[in-house]
PDB file of N, CA, C and O in Angstrom:
ATOM      1  N   MET A   1     132.097 -34.330  75.688  1.00  0.00           N
ATOM      2  CA  MET A   1     132.359 -35.651  75.149  1.00  0.00           C
ATOM      3  C   MET A   1     133.662 -35.611  74.344  1.00  0.00           C
ATOM      4  O   MET A   1     133.917 -34.667  73.597  1.00  0.00           O
ATOM      5  N   SER A   2     134.462 -36.633  74.508  1.00  0.00           N
ATOM      6  CA  SER A   2     135.713 -36.696  73.752  1.00  0.00           C
ATOM      7  C   SER A   2     135.432 -37.098  72.307  1.00  0.00           C
ATOM      8  O   SER A   2     134.350 -37.584  71.977  1.00  0.00           O
ATOM      9  N   GLU A   3     136.414 -36.885  71.474  1.00  0.00           N
ATOM     10  CA  GLU A   3     136.253 -37.225  70.062  1.00  0.00           C
ATOM     11  C   GLU A   3     136.290 -38.729  69.855  1.00  0.00           C
ATOM     12  O   GLU A   3     136.928 -39.459  70.613  1.00  0.00           O
ATOM     13  N   ILE A   4     135.608 -39.174  68.835  1.00  0.00           N
ATOM     14  CA  ILE A   4     135.557 -40.582  68.456  1.00  0.00           C
ATOM     15  C   ILE A   4     136.337 -40.749  67.166  1.00  0.00           C
ATOM     16  O   ILE A   4     136.287 -39.893  66.282  1.00  0.00           O
ATOM     17  N   PHE A   5     137.054 -41.850  67.065  1.00  0.00           N
ATOM     18  CA  PHE A   5     137.797 -42.164  65.848  1.00  0.00           C
ATOM     19  C   PHE A   5     136.955 -43.125  65.015  1.00  0.00           C
ATOM     20  O   PHE A   5     136.493 -44.148  65.521  1.00  0.00           O
ATOM     21  N   GLY A   6     136.756 -42.799  63.745  1.00  0.00           N
ATOM     22  CA  GLY A   6     135.943 -43.645  62.884  1.00  0.00           C
ATOM     23  C   GLY A   6     136.607 -43.937  61.555  1.00  0.00           C
ATOM     24  O   GLY A   6     137.447 -43.178  61.073  1.00  0.00           O
ATOM     25  N   LEU A   7     136.212 -45.045  60.983  1.00  0.00           N
ATOM     26  CA  LEU A   7     136.688 -45.470  59.668  1.00  0.00           C
ATOM     27  C   LEU A   7     135.505 -46.002  58.869  1.00  0.00           C
ATOM     28  O   LEU A   7     134.580 -46.599  59.420  1.00  0.00           O
ATOM     29  N   HIS A   8     135.556 -45.775  57.574  1.00  0.00           N
ATOM     30  CA  HIS A   8     134.561 -46.354  56.668  1.00  0.00           C
ATOM     31  C   HIS A   8     135.311 -46.647  55.378  1.00  0.00           C
ATOM     32  O   HIS A   8     135.802 -45.734  54.713  1.00  0.00           O
ATOM     33  N   GLY A   9     135.395 -47.912  55.031  1.00  0.00           N
ATOM     34  CA  GLY A   9     136.175 -48.235  53.844  1.00  0.00           C
ATOM     35  C   GLY A   9     135.688 -49.479  53.137  1.00  0.00           C
ATOM     36  O   GLY A   9     134.978 -50.313  53.698  1.00  0.00           O
ATOM     37  N   ARG A  10     136.094 -49.573  51.888  1.00  0.00           N
ATOM     38  CA  ARG A  10     135.729 -50.710  51.043  1.00  0.00           C
ATOM     39  C   ARG A  10     136.962 -51.576  50.833  1.00  0.00           C
ATOM     40  O   ARG A  10     138.046 -51.076  50.532  1.00  0.00           O
ATOM     41  N   LEU A  11     136.780 -52.871  50.994  1.00  0.00           N
ATOM     42  CA  LEU A  11     137.815 -53.843  50.694  1.00  0.00           C
ATOM     43  C   LEU A  11     137.353 -54.636  49.489  1.00  0.00           C
ATOM     44  O   LEU A  11     136.183 -55.009  49.403  1.00  0.00           O
ATOM     45  N   LEU A  12     138.254 -54.898  48.562  1.00  0.00           N
ATOM     46  CA  LEU A  12     137.926 -55.681  47.379  1.00  0.00           C
ATOM     47  C   LEU A  12     138.618 -57.032  47.463  1.00  0.00           C
ATOM     48  O   LEU A  12     139.843 -57.116  47.544  1.00  0.00           O
ATOM     49  N   ALA A  13     137.819 -58.078  47.443  1.00  0.00           N
ATOM     50  CA  ALA A  13     138.343 -59.442  47.486  1.00  0.00           C
ATOM     51  C   ALA A  13     138.823 -59.855  46.097  1.00  0.00           C
ATOM     52  O   ALA A  13     138.453 -59.256  45.088  1.00  0.00           O
ATOM     53  N   GLN A  14     139.640 -60.875  46.074  1.00  0.00           N
ATOM     54  CA  GLN A  14     140.021 -61.487  44.809  1.00  0.00           C
ATOM     55  C   GLN A  14     138.750 -62.045  44.161  1.00  0.00           C
ATOM     56  O   GLN A  14     137.792 -62.351  44.870  1.00  0.00           O
ATOM     57  N   PRO A  15     138.722 -62.183  42.840  1.00  0.00           N
ATOM     58  CA  PRO A  15     137.521 -62.696  42.168  1.00  0.00           C
ATOM     59  C   PRO A  15     137.016 -64.012  42.800  1.00  0.00           C
ATOM     60  O   PRO A  15     137.772 -64.965  42.985  1.00  0.00           O
ATOM     61  N   GLY A  16     135.739 -64.021  43.115  1.00  0.00           N
ATOM     62  CA  GLY A  16     135.104 -65.202  43.695  1.00  0.00           C
ATOM     63  C   GLY A  16     135.315 -65.366  45.187  1.00  0.00           C
ATOM     64  O   GLY A  16     134.886 -66.370  45.756  1.00  0.00           O
ATOM     65  N   LYS A  17     135.967 -64.404  45.842  1.00  0.00           N
ATOM     66  CA  LYS A  17     136.305 -64.536  47.265  1.00  0.00           C
ATOM     67  C   LYS A  17     135.557 -63.544  48.163  1.00  0.00           C
ATOM     68  O   LYS A  17     135.911 -63.389  49.332  1.00  0.00           O
ATOM     69  N   GLY A  18     134.543 -62.880  47.642  1.00  0.00           N
ATOM     70  CA  GLY A  18     133.799 -61.901  48.435  1.00  0.00           C
ATOM     71  C   GLY A  18     133.161 -62.496  49.673  1.00  0.00           C
ATOM     72  O   GLY A  18     133.212 -61.897  50.747  1.00  0.00           O
ATOM     73  N   ASP A  19     132.561 -63.668  49.537  1.00  0.00           N
ATOM     74  CA  ASP A  19     131.925 -64.308  50.691  1.00  0.00           C
ATOM     75  C   ASP A  19     132.959 -64.697  51.741  1.00  0.00           C
ATOM     76  O   ASP A  19     132.703 -64.586  52.940  1.00  0.00           O
ATOM     77  N   GLU A  20     134.116 -65.150  51.297  1.00  0.00           N
ATOM     78  CA  GLU A  20     135.184 -65.527  52.223  1.00  0.00           C
ATOM     79  C   GLU A  20     135.701 -64.305  52.994  1.00  0.00           C
ATOM     80  O   GLU A  20     135.926 -64.380  54.202  1.00  0.00           O
ATOM     81  N   LEU A  21     135.884 -63.200  52.304  1.00  0.00           N
ATOM     82  CA  LEU A  21     136.321 -61.973  52.962  1.00  0.00           C
ATOM     83  C   LEU A  21     135.277 -61.504  53.970  1.00  0.00           C
ATOM     84  O   LEU A  21     135.616 -61.110  55.086  1.00  0.00           O
ATOM     85  N   GLU A  22     134.021 -61.549  53.579  1.00  0.00           N
ATOM     86  CA  GLU A  22     132.948 -61.158  54.493  1.00  0.00           C
ATOM     87  C   GLU A  22     132.983 -62.019  55.748  1.00  0.00           C
ATOM     88  O   GLU A  22     132.853 -61.491  56.853  1.00  0.00           O
ATOM     89  N   ALA A  23     133.154 -63.313  55.609  1.00  0.00           N
ATOM     90  CA  ALA A  23     133.181 -64.217  56.758  1.00  0.00           C
ATOM     91  C   ALA A  23     134.328 -63.880  57.712  1.00  0.00           C
ATOM     92  O   ALA A  23     134.155 -63.905  58.930  1.00  0.00           O
ATOM     93  N   ILE A  24     135.487 -63.568  57.156  1.00  0.00           N
ATOM     94  CA  ILE A  24     136.641 -63.199  57.987  1.00  0.00           C
ATOM     95  C   ILE A  24     136.342 -61.925  58.776  1.00  0.00           C
ATOM     96  O   ILE A  24     136.641 -61.839  59.967  1.00  0.00           O
ATOM     97  N   LEU A  25     135.751 -60.943  58.105  1.00  0.00           N
ATOM     98  CA  LEU A  25     135.453 -59.673  58.768  1.00  0.00           C
ATOM     99  C   LEU A  25     134.345 -59.819  59.808  1.00  0.00           C
ATOM    100  O   LEU A  25     134.367 -59.136  60.831  1.00  0.00           O
ATOM    101  N   LEU A  26     133.381 -60.698  59.559  1.00  0.00           N
ATOM    102  CA  LEU A  26     132.335 -60.952  60.547  1.00  0.00           C
ATOM    103  C   LEU A  26     132.909 -61.658  61.771  1.00  0.00           C
ATOM    104  O   LEU A  26     132.447 -61.435  62.890  1.00  0.00           O
ATOM    105  N   GLU A  27     133.907 -62.503  61.565  1.00  0.00           N
ATOM    106  CA  GLU A  27     134.598 -63.151  62.682  1.00  0.00           C
ATOM    107  C   GLU A  27     135.316 -62.090  63.522  1.00  0.00           C
ATOM    108  O   GLU A  27     135.304 -62.151  64.751  1.00  0.00           O
ATOM    109  N   ALA A  28     135.939 -61.125  62.852  1.00  0.00           N
ATOM    110  CA  ALA A  28     136.589 -60.023  63.564  1.00  0.00           C
ATOM    111  C   ALA A  28     135.563 -59.218  64.354  1.00  0.00           C
ATOM    112  O   ALA A  28     135.827 -58.815  65.487  1.00  0.00           O
ATOM    113  N   ALA A  29     134.401 -58.984  63.763  1.00  0.00           N
ATOM    114  CA  ALA A  29     133.345 -58.239  64.445  1.00  0.00           C
ATOM    115  C   ALA A  29     132.925 -58.962  65.719  1.00  0.00           C
ATOM    116  O   ALA A  29     132.714 -58.332  66.755  1.00  0.00           O
ATOM    117  N   LYS A  30     132.807 -60.261  65.643  1.00  0.00           N
ATOM    118  CA  LYS A  30     132.425 -61.057  66.815  1.00  0.00           C
ATOM    119  C   LYS A  30     133.473 -60.909  67.919  1.00  0.00           C
ATOM    120  O   LYS A  30     133.125 -60.752  69.089  1.00  0.00           O
ATOM    121  N   ALA A  31     134.749 -60.960  67.552  1.00  0.00           N
ATOM    122  CA  ALA A  31     135.829 -60.823  68.530  1.00  0.00           C
ATOM    123  C   ALA A  31     135.814 -59.445  69.187  1.00  0.00           C
ATOM    124  O   ALA A  31     136.206 -59.311  70.346  1.00  0.00           O
ATOM    125  N   LEU A  32     135.367 -58.422  68.464  1.00  0.00           N
ATOM    126  CA  LEU A  32     135.373 -57.059  68.994  1.00  0.00           C
ATOM    127  C   LEU A  32     134.210 -56.769  69.950  1.00  0.00           C
ATOM    128  O   LEU A  32     134.185 -55.722  70.597  1.00  0.00           O
ATOM    129  N   GLU A  33     133.257 -57.688  70.038  1.00  0.00           N
ATOM    130  CA  GLU A  33     132.125 -57.466  70.943  1.00  0.00           C
ATOM    131  C   GLU A  33     132.583 -57.272  72.383  1.00  0.00           C
ATOM    132  O   GLU A  33     131.916 -56.581  73.153  1.00  0.00           O
ATOM    133  N   ALA A  34     133.706 -57.870  72.758  1.00  0.00           N
ATOM    134  CA  ALA A  34     134.218 -57.763  74.123  1.00  0.00           C
ATOM    135  C   ALA A  34     135.115 -56.547  74.324  1.00  0.00           C
ATOM    136  O   ALA A  34     135.565 -56.296  75.442  1.00  0.00           O
ATOM    137  N   ASP A  35     135.381 -55.798  73.278  1.00  0.00           N
ATOM    138  CA  ASP A  35     136.274 -54.638  73.355  1.00  0.00           C
ATOM    139  C   ASP A  35     135.459 -53.381  73.647  1.00  0.00           C
ATOM    140  O   ASP A  35     134.730 -52.890  72.786  1.00  0.00           O
ATOM    141  N   ASP A  36     135.587 -52.872  74.855  1.00  0.00           N
ATOM    142  CA  ASP A  36     134.818 -51.687  75.258  1.00  0.00           C
ATOM    143  C   ASP A  36     135.192 -50.434  74.480  1.00  0.00           C
ATOM    144  O   ASP A  36     134.430 -49.467  74.471  1.00  0.00           O
ATOM    145  N   ASP A  37     136.349 -50.431  73.827  1.00  0.00           N
ATOM    146  CA  ASP A  37     136.770 -49.273  73.040  1.00  0.00           C
ATOM    147  C   ASP A  37     136.139 -49.233  71.656  1.00  0.00           C
ATOM    148  O   ASP A  37     136.226 -48.218  70.965  1.00  0.00           O
ATOM    149  N   CYS A  38     135.505 -50.326  71.245  1.00  0.00           N
ATOM    150  CA  CYS A  38     134.860 -50.392  69.937  1.00  0.00           C
ATOM    151  C   CYS A  38     133.362 -50.135  70.105  1.00  0.00           C
ATOM    152  O   CYS A  38     132.645 -50.950  70.684  1.00  0.00           O
ATOM    153  N   PHE A  39     132.902 -48.998  69.593  1.00  0.00           N
ATOM    154  CA  PHE A  39     131.483 -48.660  69.666  1.00  0.00           C
ATOM    155  C   PHE A  39     130.682 -49.294  68.541  1.00  0.00           C
ATOM    156  O   PHE A  39     129.506 -49.616  68.713  1.00  0.00           O
ATOM    157  N   LEU A  40     131.325 -49.475  67.379  1.00  0.00           N
ATOM    158  CA  LEU A  40     130.604 -49.923  66.193  1.00  0.00           C
ATOM    159  C   LEU A  40     131.559 -50.638  65.254  1.00  0.00           C
ATOM    160  O   LEU A  40     132.669 -50.166  65.008  1.00  0.00           O
ATOM    161  N   TYR A  41     131.126 -51.777  64.730  1.00  0.00           N
ATOM    162  CA  TYR A  41     131.881 -52.484  63.688  1.00  0.00           C
ATOM    163  C   TYR A  41     130.841 -53.170  62.810  1.00  0.00           C
ATOM    164  O   TYR A  41     130.285 -54.205  63.179  1.00  0.00           O
ATOM    165  N   VAL A  42     130.588 -52.589  61.658  1.00  0.00           N
ATOM    166  CA  VAL A  42     129.535 -53.062  60.762  1.00  0.00           C
ATOM    167  C   VAL A  42     130.165 -53.526  59.451  1.00  0.00           C
ATOM    168  O   VAL A  42     130.968 -52.818  58.845  1.00  0.00           O
ATOM    169  N   VAL A  43     129.784 -54.721  59.033  1.00  0.00           N
ATOM    170  CA  VAL A  43     130.241 -55.280  57.764  1.00  0.00           C
ATOM    171  C   VAL A  43     129.051 -55.294  56.823  1.00  0.00           C
ATOM    172  O   VAL A  43     127.974 -55.765  57.187  1.00  0.00           O
ATOM    173  N   SER A  44     129.236 -54.781  55.617  1.00  0.00           N
ATOM    174  CA  SER A  44     128.144 -54.783  54.643  1.00  0.00           C
ATOM    175  C   SER A  44     128.689 -55.087  53.257  1.00  0.00           C
ATOM    176  O   SER A  44     129.890 -54.991  53.004  1.00  0.00           O
ATOM    177  N   ARG A  45     127.781 -55.453  52.372  1.00  0.00           N
ATOM    178  CA  ARG A  45     128.159 -55.809  51.005  1.00  0.00           C
ATOM    179  C   ARG A  45     127.632 -54.780  50.032  1.00  0.00           C
ATOM    180  O   ARG A  45     126.669 -54.068  50.318  1.00  0.00           O
ATOM    181  N   GLN A  46     128.267 -54.708  48.890  1.00  0.00           N
ATOM    182  CA  GLN A  46     127.872 -53.793  47.827  1.00  0.00           C
ATOM    183  C   GLN A  46     127.067 -54.598  46.814  1.00  0.00           C
ATOM    184  O   GLN A  46     127.577 -55.564  46.247  1.00  0.00           O
ATOM    185  N   SER A  47     125.824 -54.214  46.584  1.00  0.00           N
ATOM    186  CA  SER A  47     124.919 -55.023  45.766  1.00  0.00           C
ATOM    187  C   SER A  47     125.360 -55.175  44.311  1.00  0.00           C
ATOM    188  O   SER A  47     125.036 -56.174  43.668  1.00  0.00           O
ATOM    189  N   ASP A  48     126.085 -54.207  43.794  1.00  0.00           N
ATOM    190  CA  ASP A  48     126.476 -54.282  42.384  1.00  0.00           C
ATOM    191  C   ASP A  48     127.904 -54.798  42.169  1.00  0.00           C
ATOM    192  O   ASP A  48     128.402 -54.793  41.043  1.00  0.00           O
ATOM    193  N   ASN A  49     128.563 -55.243  43.249  1.00  0.00           N
ATOM    194  CA  ASN A  49     129.915 -55.785  43.128  1.00  0.00           C
ATOM    195  C   ASN A  49     130.090 -56.885  44.184  1.00  0.00           C
ATOM    196  O   ASN A  49     130.286 -56.577  45.360  1.00  0.00           O
ATOM    197  N   PRO A  50     130.023 -58.151  43.787  1.00  0.00           N
ATOM    198  CA  PRO A  50     130.079 -59.250  44.755  1.00  0.00           C
ATOM    199  C   PRO A  50     131.415 -59.380  45.481  1.00  0.00           C
ATOM    200  O   PRO A  50     131.507 -60.106  46.471  1.00  0.00           O
ATOM    201  N   GLU A  51     132.440 -58.698  45.011  1.00  0.00           N
ATOM    202  CA  GLU A  51     133.752 -58.783  45.665  1.00  0.00           C
ATOM    203  C   GLU A  51     133.994 -57.625  46.635  1.00  0.00           C
ATOM    204  O   GLU A  51     135.000 -57.615  47.344  1.00  0.00           O
ATOM    205  N   ALA A  52     133.092 -56.659  46.672  1.00  0.00           N
ATOM    206  CA  ALA A  52     133.261 -55.483  47.533  1.00  0.00           C
ATOM    207  C   ALA A  52     132.606 -55.709  48.894  1.00  0.00           C
ATOM    208  O   ALA A  52     131.434 -56.075  48.982  1.00  0.00           O
ATOM    209  N   VAL A  53     133.382 -55.484  49.945  1.00  0.00           N
ATOM    210  CA  VAL A  53     132.890 -55.578  51.316  1.00  0.00           C
ATOM    211  C   VAL A  53     133.256 -54.271  52.015  1.00  0.00           C
ATOM    212  O   VAL A  53     134.408 -53.838  51.985  1.00  0.00           O
ATOM    213  N   TRP A  54     132.266 -53.656  52.640  1.00  0.00           N
ATOM    214  CA  TRP A  54     132.469 -52.388  53.340  1.00  0.00           C
ATOM    215  C   TRP A  54     132.530 -52.634  54.843  1.00  0.00           C
ATOM    216  O   TRP A  54     131.827 -53.496  55.370  1.00  0.00           O
ATOM    217  N   VAL A  55     133.372 -51.871  55.524  1.00  0.00           N
ATOM    218  CA  VAL A  55     133.460 -51.930  56.979  1.00  0.00           C
ATOM    219  C   VAL A  55     133.350 -50.508  57.516  1.00  0.00           C
ATOM    220  O   VAL A  55     134.027 -49.593  57.048  1.00  0.00           O
ATOM    221  N   THR A  56     132.483 -50.348  58.507  1.00  0.00           N
ATOM    222  CA  THR A  56     132.322 -49.075  59.201  1.00  0.00           C
ATOM    223  C   THR A  56     132.645 -49.316  60.671  1.00  0.00           C
ATOM    224  O   THR A  56     132.091 -50.220  61.297  1.00  0.00           O
ATOM    225  N   GLU A  57     133.548 -48.499  61.217  1.00  0.00           N
ATOM    226  CA  GLU A  57     133.997 -48.677  62.591  1.00  0.00           C
ATOM    227  C   GLU A  57     133.947 -47.359  63.345  1.00  0.00           C
ATOM    228  O   GLU A  57     134.144 -46.295  62.759  1.00  0.00           O
ATOM    229  N   ALA A  58     133.680 -47.428  64.655  1.00  0.00           N
ATOM    230  CA  ALA A  58     133.778 -46.271  65.545  1.00  0.00           C
ATOM    231  C   ALA A  58     134.467 -46.738  66.827  1.00  0.00           C
ATOM    232  O   ALA A  58     134.098 -47.749  67.425  1.00  0.00           O
ATOM    233  N   TRP A  59     135.492 -45.956  67.232  1.00  0.00           N
ATOM    234  CA  TRP A  59     136.345 -46.310  68.368  1.00  0.00           C
ATOM    235  C   TRP A  59     136.472 -45.145  69.326  1.00  0.00           C
ATOM    236  O   TRP A  59     136.213 -43.997  68.964  1.00  0.00           O
ATOM    237  N   THR A  60     136.872 -45.447  70.551  1.00  0.00           N
ATOM    238  CA  THR A  60     137.101 -44.383  71.531  1.00  0.00           C
ATOM    239  C   THR A  60     138.263 -43.492  71.118  1.00  0.00           C
ATOM    240  O   THR A  60     138.296 -42.313  71.471  1.00  0.00           O
ATOM    241  N   SER A  61     139.229 -44.052  70.362  1.00  0.00           N
ATOM    242  CA  SER A  61     140.388 -43.267  69.931  1.00  0.00           C
ATOM    243  C   SER A  61     141.123 -43.996  68.805  1.00  0.00           C
ATOM    244  O   SER A  61     140.911 -45.187  68.574  1.00  0.00           O
ATOM    245  N   ARG A  62     141.975 -43.268  68.122  1.00  0.00           N
ATOM    246  CA  ARG A  62     142.829 -43.861  67.089  1.00  0.00           C
ATOM    247  C   ARG A  62     143.739 -44.923  67.717  1.00  0.00           C
ATOM    248  O   ARG A  62     143.985 -45.971  67.119  1.00  0.00           O
ATOM    249  N   GLU A  63     144.230 -44.644  68.916  1.00  0.00           N
ATOM    250  CA  GLU A  63     145.123 -45.577  69.596  1.00  0.00           C
ATOM    251  C   GLU A  63     144.406 -46.887  69.922  1.00  0.00           C
ATOM    252  O   GLU A  63     144.995 -47.962  69.803  1.00  0.00           O
ATOM    253  N   ALA A  64     143.147 -46.803  70.330  1.00  0.00           N
ATOM    254  CA  ALA A  64     142.376 -48.010  70.631  1.00  0.00           C
ATOM    255  C   ALA A  64     142.195 -48.854  69.373  1.00  0.00           C
ATOM    256  O   ALA A  64     142.300 -50.079  69.417  1.00  0.00           O
ATOM    257  N   HIS A  65     141.925 -48.197  68.263  1.00  0.00           N
ATOM    258  CA  HIS A  65     141.798 -48.926  67.006  1.00  0.00           C
ATOM    259  C   HIS A  65     143.124 -49.593  66.655  1.00  0.00           C
ATOM    260  O   HIS A  65     143.156 -50.771  66.299  1.00  0.00           O
ATOM    261  N   ARG A  66     144.202 -48.850  66.753  1.00  0.00           N
ATOM    262  CA  ARG A  66     145.530 -49.382  66.434  1.00  0.00           C
ATOM    263  C   ARG A  66     145.851 -50.594  67.318  1.00  0.00           C
ATOM    264  O   ARG A  66     146.394 -51.588  66.835  1.00  0.00           O
ATOM    265  N   ALA A  67     145.520 -50.512  68.595  1.00  0.00           N
ATOM    266  CA  ALA A  67     145.779 -51.626  69.522  1.00  0.00           C
ATOM    267  C   ALA A  67     144.962 -52.853  69.139  1.00  0.00           C
ATOM    268  O   ALA A  67     145.415 -53.982  69.326  1.00  0.00           O
ATOM    269  N   SER A  68     143.770 -52.643  68.607  1.00  0.00           N
ATOM    270  CA  SER A  68     142.917 -53.781  68.225  1.00  0.00           C
ATOM    271  C   SER A  68     143.538 -54.571  67.080  1.00  0.00           C
ATOM    272  O   SER A  68     143.296 -55.772  66.959  1.00  0.00           O
ATOM    273  N   LEU A  69     144.320 -53.927  66.253  1.00  0.00           N
ATOM    274  CA  LEU A  69     144.946 -54.600  65.124  1.00  0.00           C
ATOM    275  C   LEU A  69     146.078 -55.523  65.579  1.00  0.00           C
ATOM    276  O   LEU A  69     146.508 -56.400  64.830  1.00  0.00           O
ATOM    277  N   GLU A  70     146.554 -55.323  66.799  1.00  0.00           N
ATOM    278  CA  GLU A  70     147.611 -56.169  67.351  1.00  0.00           C
ATOM    279  C   GLU A  70     147.046 -57.385  68.094  1.00  0.00           C
ATOM    280  O   GLU A  70     147.784 -58.313  68.423  1.00  0.00           O
ATOM    281  N   ASP A  71     145.735 -57.374  68.356  1.00  0.00           N
ATOM    282  CA  ASP A  71     145.079 -58.460  69.084  1.00  0.00           C
ATOM    283  C   ASP A  71     144.936 -59.678  68.185  1.00  0.00           C
ATOM    284  O   ASP A  71     144.399 -59.573  67.082  1.00  0.00           O
ATOM    285  N   GLU A  72     145.407 -60.828  68.641  1.00  0.00           N
ATOM    286  CA  GLU A  72     145.349 -62.044  67.823  1.00  0.00           C
ATOM    287  C   GLU A  72     143.923 -62.462  67.502  1.00  0.00           C
ATOM    288  O   GLU A  72     143.684 -63.061  66.453  1.00  0.00           O
ATOM    289  N   ALA A  73     142.965 -62.161  68.380  1.00  0.00           N
ATOM    290  CA  ALA A  73     141.568 -62.531  68.121  1.00  0.00           C
ATOM    291  C   ALA A  73     141.051 -61.787  66.914  1.00  0.00           C
ATOM    292  O   ALA A  73     139.894 -61.960  66.531  1.00  0.00           O
TER     293      ALA A  73
END
């Protein structure tokens, strides 16, 4: 099996904008459903910080992830 490229990171929204950031990232997750190179894209919230949104991703390669960032969807 080839190696998988993964990311796990926290994004901090401006005060009061955590829900808005989450919505944007969930929209991105929906767009990635059609991308065969994306194995996993999970958006989650941090219970003790309403502005923190976590994203966990798994891709076929670093290049596939990089290409996804150029996609307008």
